[in-house]
Phi, psi and omega in degrees: 000321180292329178295322178294318179296321179298313181292328176294318178294321178298317179296317178297320178297315179299315179299320180293313184293330184257015171292153181300321184296318181292317178294320177299318179296317179298316178297318180297321179294316180295316179296322178298319178295318179292320180292329178300320179297321179294313181295319179299317178294318179301314181290311185287326187260338184241301187291314181298312179296326182282320189250307190286317182301314178298324179292317180295318179293322178295329178279354179081020180245105183285321181231096185301322185290346181260008177294134178223158175214115182053041177085357179265121181271079181282346179296320178298319179296314178299320178297318179294320179295315179297319178299316178299315181296319179294314180297316179299316179295317179298314179297322178304312182290326177293315179295319179299316178295320178297316178297322178295319178295320179295316179297319178296317179296318179296320179297317179295321178295319179296318179295321179293322179293322178293321182289335182291336180086190183289153179282170180298321179296319179295319178295318178296323178295318178298316179298316179300316180295320178296317179295324179293326179290327182290333183284000000 
């Protein structure tokens, strides 16, 4: 009896693991981890040297993360907040561009579908209706 329950649990586990939602989530986590490396490089290697470093130097703060006040290292917090704002802004523009590309692709697909004309089924339905009217 326990063997049957074991195999039933294995089947339930297999059904759970191979549902579309679980696989989609797994793919999203892996893609998110890979995308994190890209965003980290974009922020650390491009955006920070171009935008943040000149602002920090103009403010007279050479190393933002080492700022302290009465033993409180608020510089690390400020650095994390700035990093979050930069990453959020970057992601906003990436998602906005992606949505625009998707909308453009959908528009092109709709135009292609309109240009293709009626389907074979629609034409056969019209012929059938015309023949029914003649009788």
